[in-house]
C-alpha positions in Angstrom: -25.5 2.8 26.8 -22.5 0.8 25.7 -20.1 2.0 23.1 -18.8 -0.3 20.4 -15.3 -1.7 20.9 -12.9 -0.4 18.0 -11.3 -4.0 18.5 -14.4 -5.7 17.4 -14.8 -7.2 13.9 -12.5 -8.6 11.3 -9.5 -6.2 12.1 -8.0 -3.5 9.9 -5.6 -5.9 7.9 -8.5 -8.1 6.8 -10.7 -5.0 5.9 -7.6 -3.7 3.6 -7.5 -7.0 2.0 -11.2 -7.0 1.7 -11.3 -3.4 -0.1 -8.5 -4.8 -2.3 -10.5 -7.8 -3.4 -13.2 -5.3 -4.3 -10.7 -3.4 -6.5 -10.4 -0.5 -4.4 -6.9 0.9 -2.9 -7.8 2.4 0.4 -6.0 3.3 3.3 -7.1 5.0 6.5 -7.1 8.6 7.5 -7.4 10.2 10.9 -10.4 12.3 11.4 -8.6 14.4 14.2 -5.5 15.2 12.3 -6.7 14.4 8.7 -3.3 12.7 8.1 -3.2 9.4 6.3 -2.0 6.2 8.0 -0.5 3.0 6.5 -0.1 0.1 7.9 -3.8 -0.6 8.8 -4.3 -0.2 12.5 -7.2 0.1 15.1 -5.9 3.4 16.8 -4.5 6.6 15.2 -1.0 7.1 15.6 -1.6 10.9 15.8 -4.3 11.2 18.5 -4.4 7.5 20.2 -8.1 7.4 19.4 -10.0 5.0 17.3 -10.7 7.6 14.7 -9.7 6.1 11.5 -11.7 6.2 8.3 -11.4 4.2 5.1 -10.5 6.3 2.0 -9.8 5.8 -1.5 -6.5 7.3 -2.5 -5.0 8.3 -5.8 -2.6 5.5 -6.2 0.1 8.0 -7.2 3.5 8.0 -5.6 7.5 8.1 -5.7 9.9 5.3 -5.1 11.6 6.2 -1.7 14.2 3.4 -1.9 14.6 0.1 -4.0 16.5 -3.0 -4.0 16.9 -6.0 -6.3 16.1 -9.3 -5.1 18.0 -11.9 -6.6 16.5 -15.4 -7.3 17.1 -18.3 -9.8 15.3 -18.1 -13.1 13.4 -21.5 -12.0 12.2 -19.6 -8.9 10.6 -16.7 -10.8 13.9 -14.6 -11.3 14.9 -11.3 -10.1 12.1 -8.6 -8.5 12.7 -5.6 -6.8 11.4 -4.5 -3.4 10.4 -0.9 -3.1 9.3 1.8 -0.5 6.9 4.0 -2.1 5.8 7.5 -0.7 2.3 8.0 -1.5 1.1 11.3 -2.7 -1.2 11.5 0.4 1.9 11.5 2.7 2.6 7.9 4.1 4.8 5.2 3.0 4.4 1.5 2.1 6.5 -1.5 0.8 5.6 -2.9 -2.6 7.2 -3.7 -5.7 7.6 -1.8 -9.0 6.6 -3.9 -12.1 6.9 -2.8 -15.9 10.7 -2.1 -15.8 13.6 -4.7 -15.3 14.2 -4.6 -11.4 17.7 -2.9 -11.9 16.3 -0.1 -13.7 14.0 1.0 -10.8 15.6 4.3 -9.5 14.7 6.4 -6.6 12.6 9.3 -7.4 10.6 7.5 -10.0 6.9 8.5 -10.4 4.7 5.4 -9.9 0.9 4.5 -10.1 -0.7 1.6 -7.7 -2.3 -1.1 -9.4 -4.1 -4.2 -7.9 -2.6 -7.5 -9.1 -2.9 -11.0 -7.9 -0.3 -13.1 -6.4 0.3 -16.9 -7.1 -2.8 -17.9 -4.9 -4.8 -15.4 -6.7 -5.1 -13.2 -3.6 -5.1 -9.4 -4.4 -2.0 -7.6 -3.7 -1.0 -4.0 -4.2 2.1 -3.4 -6.9 3.1 -0.3 -8.8 3.8 0.7 -12.5 5.9 3.6 -13.7 3.7 6.5 -14.2 2.9 7.8 -17.7 5.3 10.7 -18.5 3.4 14.0 -18.8 
C-alpha cells in the first residue's frame, strides 16, 4: 500500500489563499506539538513530519513592530507594514488599517480582516481592536 506524498496537491500557499477567498482566516497547527505555524508549509518545523492541519483562528493579535512606508499621494500615499503576534502564538507580516500609518504603535491590539487588493485577490489586514 502506498502512502500519499505530503508534497502532492496545490501546495500550502495555494491552500491558504483558497481559504482566504472563502472568507476564512486559517493557519496550520502541528498535530504532534499542538503549536501553530505561519508561513504555510508542508512539514512541521517542530517535528519535521507532515502533520499540519488547517484550523480557523481568532484573528486577534498585537503589533510587535511597525514601520511607515512613504509613497507619493498619486501612488496611494503612506502605509504601514507591521509584524503581528497572533494570540495563537505565531507571528506574521501584514498591515494595520483604520488609523493613520504614523499612529500605529507597538503593543496595539488588533483584529484580522480579509480585504481585497488592487487585483481583487483576498489579503489579510488588521484593524485596531475595539476597546473593552
